[in-house]
C-alpha atoms as an extended CHARMM CRD file, in Angstrom:
* protein
*
       127  EXT
         1         1  UNK       CA             -9.2510000000        9.1780000000      -12.9500000000  PROA      1               0.0000000000
         2         2  UNK       CA             -8.7320000000       12.7520000000      -11.8080000000  PROA      2               0.0000000000
         3         3  UNK       CA            -10.7790000000       13.6640000000       -8.7960000000  PROA      3               0.0000000000
         4         4  UNK       CA            -12.7590000000       16.8950000000       -8.7210000000  PROA      4               0.0000000000
         5         5  UNK       CA            -11.7340000000       19.9340000000       -6.7520000000  PROA      5               0.0000000000
         6         6  UNK       CA            -14.8320000000       19.4200000000       -4.5830000000  PROA      6               0.0000000000
         7         7  UNK       CA            -13.6270000000       15.9080000000       -3.6740000000  PROA      7               0.0000000000
         8         8  UNK       CA            -10.2840000000       17.3110000000       -2.5030000000  PROA      8               0.0000000000
         9         9  UNK       CA            -12.0010000000       19.9740000000       -0.3800000000  PROA      9               0.0000000000
        10        10  UNK       CA            -14.2580000000       17.3360000000        1.2140000000  PROA      10              0.0000000000
        11        11  UNK       CA            -11.2980000000       15.0260000000        1.8510000000  PROA      11              0.0000000000
        12        12  UNK       CA             -9.2870000000       17.8680000000        3.3590000000  PROA      12              0.0000000000
        13        13  UNK       CA            -12.1550000000       18.8300000000        5.6670000000  PROA      13              0.0000000000
        14        14  UNK       CA            -12.4150000000       15.2040000000        6.8500000000  PROA      14              0.0000000000
        15        15  UNK       CA             -8.7250000000       15.0840000000        7.8510000000  PROA      15              0.0000000000
        16        16  UNK       CA             -7.5350000000       15.7900000000       11.3630000000  PROA      16              0.0000000000
        17        17  UNK       CA             -5.0750000000       18.6830000000       11.8110000000  PROA      17              0.0000000000
        18        18  UNK       CA             -2.3020000000       16.1310000000       12.4370000000  PROA      18              0.0000000000
        19        19  UNK       CA             -3.0850000000       14.1750000000        9.2680000000  PROA      19              0.0000000000
        20        20  UNK       CA             -2.7400000000       17.1130000000        6.8620000000  PROA      20              0.0000000000
        21        21  UNK       CA              1.0650000000       17.6430000000        7.1870000000  PROA      21              0.0000000000
        22        22  UNK       CA              1.5810000000       13.8700000000        7.1880000000  PROA      22              0.0000000000
        23        23  UNK       CA             -0.3250000000       13.4570000000        3.9040000000  PROA      23              0.0000000000
        24        24  UNK       CA              1.4440000000       16.4330000000        2.3620000000  PROA      24              0.0000000000
        25        25  UNK       CA              4.8870000000       15.0720000000        3.3160000000  PROA      25              0.0000000000
        26        26  UNK       CA              3.8680000000       11.6460000000        1.9860000000  PROA      26              0.0000000000
        27        27  UNK       CA              2.7430000000       13.0700000000       -1.3730000000  PROA      27              0.0000000000
        28        28  UNK       CA              5.9190000000       15.1370000000       -1.7900000000  PROA      28              0.0000000000
        29        29  UNK       CA              8.2120000000       12.2200000000       -0.9200000000  PROA      29              0.0000000000
        30        30  UNK       CA              6.3730000000        9.9870000000       -3.4210000000  PROA      30              0.0000000000
        31        31  UNK       CA              6.8740000000       12.5560000000       -6.1780000000  PROA      31              0.0000000000
        32        32  UNK       CA             10.5330000000       13.1380000000       -5.3200000000  PROA      32              0.0000000000
        33        33  UNK       CA             11.2480000000        9.4300000000       -4.8540000000  PROA      33              0.0000000000
        34        34  UNK       CA             10.4860000000        8.8120000000       -8.5070000000  PROA      34              0.0000000000
        35        35  UNK       CA             13.5110000000       10.8750000000       -9.4810000000  PROA      35              0.0000000000
        36        36  UNK       CA             15.9560000000        9.6510000000       -6.8450000000  PROA      36              0.0000000000
        37        37  UNK       CA             18.9760000000        7.7200000000       -8.0610000000  PROA      37              0.0000000000
        38        38  UNK       CA             18.8700000000        4.6220000000       -5.8580000000  PROA      38              0.0000000000
        39        39  UNK       CA             22.1720000000        2.9310000000       -5.1240000000  PROA      39              0.0000000000
        40        40  UNK       CA             22.2240000000       -0.7830000000       -5.8840000000  PROA      40              0.0000000000
        41        41  UNK       CA             22.1180000000       -2.9200000000       -2.7480000000  PROA      41              0.0000000000
        42        42  UNK       CA             25.0240000000       -5.2310000000       -2.0710000000  PROA      42              0.0000000000
        43        43  UNK       CA             24.0740000000       -8.8150000000       -2.6970000000  PROA      43              0.0000000000
        44        44  UNK       CA             23.8910000000      -11.5180000000       -0.0890000000  PROA      44              0.0000000000
        45        45  UNK       CA             22.3920000000      -14.7710000000       -1.2390000000  PROA      45              0.0000000000
        46        46  UNK       CA             19.3720000000      -16.1760000000        0.5240000000  PROA      46              0.0000000000
        47        47  UNK       CA             21.1030000000      -19.5620000000        0.4000000000  PROA      47              0.0000000000
        48        48  UNK       CA             23.9720000000      -18.2070000000        2.4920000000  PROA      48              0.0000000000
        49        49  UNK       CA             21.6160000000      -16.8450000000        5.1490000000  PROA      49              0.0000000000
        50        50  UNK       CA             19.3650000000      -19.9270000000        5.0200000000  PROA      50              0.0000000000
        51        51  UNK       CA             22.3020000000      -22.3080000000        5.5300000000  PROA      51              0.0000000000
        52        52  UNK       CA             23.4240000000      -20.3670000000        8.5800000000  PROA      52              0.0000000000
        53        53  UNK       CA             26.5530000000      -18.9240000000        6.9790000000  PROA      53              0.0000000000
        54        54  UNK       CA             25.2750000000      -15.3630000000        7.2900000000  PROA      54              0.0000000000
        55        55  UNK       CA             26.5290000000      -14.4490000000       10.7560000000  PROA      55              0.0000000000
        56        56  UNK       CA             25.3490000000      -11.2180000000       12.4250000000  PROA      56              0.0000000000
        57        57  UNK       CA             28.8190000000       -9.7850000000       11.8190000000  PROA      57              0.0000000000
        58        58  UNK       CA             28.6840000000      -10.6160000000        8.0810000000  PROA      58              0.0000000000
        59        59  UNK       CA             25.2220000000       -9.1070000000        7.8400000000  PROA      59              0.0000000000
        60        60  UNK       CA             26.4380000000       -5.9710000000        9.6170000000  PROA      60              0.0000000000
        61        61  UNK       CA             29.0320000000       -5.5100000000        6.8750000000  PROA      61              0.0000000000
        62        62  UNK       CA             26.1690000000       -4.7860000000        4.5030000000  PROA      62              0.0000000000
        63        63  UNK       CA             24.0290000000       -3.0990000000        7.1780000000  PROA      63              0.0000000000
        64        64  UNK       CA             24.4630000000        0.3320000000        5.6320000000  PROA      64              0.0000000000
        65        65  UNK       CA             21.7860000000       -0.7000000000        3.1570000000  PROA      65              0.0000000000
        66        66  UNK       CA             19.6960000000       -2.7170000000        5.6150000000  PROA      66              0.0000000000
        67        67  UNK       CA             17.7430000000       -1.8520000000        8.7520000000  PROA      67              0.0000000000
        68        68  UNK       CA             19.5140000000       -2.1110000000       12.1180000000  PROA      68              0.0000000000
        69        69  UNK       CA             21.0490000000       -5.5280000000       12.7100000000  PROA      69              0.0000000000
        70        70  UNK       CA             22.1240000000       -6.1630000000       16.3250000000  PROA      70              0.0000000000
        71        71  UNK       CA             25.4490000000       -7.7890000000       17.1280000000  PROA      71              0.0000000000
        72        72  UNK       CA             25.7420000000      -11.1400000000       18.9040000000  PROA      72              0.0000000000
        73        73  UNK       CA             26.6190000000       -9.2940000000       22.1420000000  PROA      73              0.0000000000
        74        74  UNK       CA             23.4580000000       -7.2160000000       21.9640000000  PROA      74              0.0000000000
        75        75  UNK       CA             21.3280000000      -10.2620000000       21.1580000000  PROA      75              0.0000000000
        76        76  UNK       CA             22.6580000000      -11.9570000000       24.3190000000  PROA      76              0.0000000000
        77        77  UNK       CA             21.1070000000       -9.1340000000       26.3710000000  PROA      77              0.0000000000
        78        78  UNK       CA             17.6030000000       -9.7100000000       24.9800000000  PROA      78              0.0000000000
        79        79  UNK       CA             15.1600000000      -11.3420000000       27.4230000000  PROA      79              0.0000000000
        80        80  UNK       CA             14.9700000000      -15.1330000000       27.1000000000  PROA      80              0.0000000000
        81        81  UNK       CA             11.1640000000      -15.0080000000       26.8060000000  PROA      81              0.0000000000
        82        82  UNK       CA             11.4330000000      -12.6340000000       23.8240000000  PROA      82              0.0000000000
        83        83  UNK       CA             13.9850000000      -14.8560000000       22.0640000000  PROA      83              0.0000000000
        84        84  UNK       CA             11.7980000000      -17.9350000000       22.6900000000  PROA      84              0.0000000000
        85        85  UNK       CA              8.7770000000      -16.1240000000       21.2650000000  PROA      85              0.0000000000
        86        86  UNK       CA             10.7290000000      -15.0460000000       18.1570000000  PROA      86              0.0000000000
        87        87  UNK       CA             11.9010000000      -18.6070000000       17.5310000000  PROA      87              0.0000000000
        88        88  UNK       CA              8.3520000000      -19.9450000000       17.9590000000  PROA      88              0.0000000000
        89        89  UNK       CA              7.0350000000      -17.3710000000       15.4760000000  PROA      89              0.0000000000
        90        90  UNK       CA              9.7820000000      -18.2650000000       13.0130000000  PROA      90              0.0000000000
        91        91  UNK       CA              8.9000000000      -21.9500000000       13.2720000000  PROA      91              0.0000000000
        92        92  UNK       CA              5.2390000000      -21.1600000000       12.5410000000  PROA      92              0.0000000000
        93        93  UNK       CA              6.2490000000      -19.0980000000        9.4950000000  PROA      93              0.0000000000
        94        94  UNK       CA              8.4960000000      -21.8680000000        8.1770000000  PROA      94              0.0000000000
        95        95  UNK       CA              5.5160000000      -24.2590000000        8.4300000000  PROA      95              0.0000000000
        96        96  UNK       CA              3.3260000000      -21.7100000000        6.5570000000  PROA      96              0.0000000000
        97        97  UNK       CA              1.2120000000      -21.0830000000        9.6660000000  PROA      97              0.0000000000
        98        98  UNK       CA              0.2110000000      -17.4250000000        9.6930000000  PROA      98              0.0000000000
        99        99  UNK       CA             -1.5200000000      -15.1590000000       12.1820000000  PROA      99              0.0000000000
       100       100  UNK       CA             -3.5630000000      -12.2670000000       10.7970000000  PROA      100             0.0000000000
       101       101  UNK       CA             -7.1910000000      -11.1270000000       10.8560000000  PROA      101             0.0000000000
       102       102  UNK       CA             -9.1740000000      -14.0500000000       12.3520000000  PROA      102             0.0000000000
       103       103  UNK       CA             -6.4040000000      -16.5900000000       11.7430000000  PROA      103             0.0000000000
       104       104  UNK       CA             -4.2420000000      -17.7510000000       14.6360000000  PROA      104             0.0000000000
       105       105  UNK       CA             -1.2780000000      -19.8140000000       13.3700000000  PROA      105             0.0000000000
       106       106  UNK       CA             -3.5420000000      -21.0930000000       10.5990000000  PROA      106             0.0000000000
       107       107  UNK       CA             -1.8840000000      -23.7970000000        8.4330000000  PROA      107             0.0000000000
       108       108  UNK       CA             -1.8600000000      -22.6030000000        4.8120000000  PROA      108             0.0000000000
       109       109  UNK       CA             -0.2960000000      -25.8350000000        3.5370000000  PROA      109             0.0000000000
       110       110  UNK       CA              2.9550000000      -26.7170000000        1.8190000000  PROA      110             0.0000000000
       111       111  UNK       CA              2.1430000000      -24.4920000000       -1.1600000000  PROA      111             0.0000000000
       112       112  UNK       CA              0.1010000000      -21.3570000000       -0.5550000000  PROA      112             0.0000000000
       113       113  UNK       CA             -2.8650000000      -21.0560000000       -2.9120000000  PROA      113             0.0000000000
       114       114  UNK       CA             -3.0100000000      -17.3120000000       -3.5380000000  PROA      114             0.0000000000
       115       115  UNK       CA             -6.4240000000      -17.6170000000       -5.2350000000  PROA      115             0.0000000000
       116       116  UNK       CA             -8.0680000000      -19.2370000000       -2.2360000000  PROA      116             0.0000000000
       117       117  UNK       CA            -10.1670000000      -17.5030000000        0.3860000000  PROA      117             0.0000000000
       118       118  UNK       CA             -9.0320000000      -19.5170000000        3.3840000000  PROA      118             0.0000000000
       119       119  UNK       CA            -11.8200000000      -18.1780000000        5.5970000000  PROA      119             0.0000000000
       120       120  UNK       CA            -14.5160000000      -19.7400000000        3.3620000000  PROA      120             0.0000000000
       121       121  UNK       CA            -12.4230000000      -22.4680000000        1.7290000000  PROA      121             0.0000000000
       122       122  UNK       CA            -13.3460000000      -21.2320000000       -1.7520000000  PROA      122             0.0000000000
       123       123  UNK       CA            -10.8270000000      -20.9600000000       -4.5800000000  PROA      123             0.0000000000
       124       124  UNK       CA            -11.3890000000      -18.5140000000       -7.4020000000  PROA      124             0.0000000000
       125       125  UNK       CA             -9.9760000000      -19.0610000000      -10.9010000000  PROA      125             0.0000000000
       126       126  UNK       CA             -7.0480000000      -16.9550000000      -12.0960000000  PROA      126             0.0000000000
       127       127  UNK       CA             -7.7580000000      -14.2700000000      -14.5990000000  PROA      127             0.0000000000
């Protein structure tokens, strides 16, 4: 559906002065991104990382295509409380206990039912 010119004028008038260049840059990058020739990412198997064989150094070898990955020396400088918190969060995630909206480490079960509204307990049929 193509929006009317009037809609665009109203939307533009509702934007803050800081939002306008942001939205413009976002729209241009979306258009240009469609034509970009993306390089294929190097493969690292999830099994290798899961089994603990993916050391920080090995992951850094492919880091040019990944976000920043700190070395073991840098990780040693992180505060103990932060590392403890990260490990606790990871344990919750592995047990399918998620925190978002009104949920605080809510147990979603062994298999997540994507058709279920966990706040009401209702499941809707697929389709």
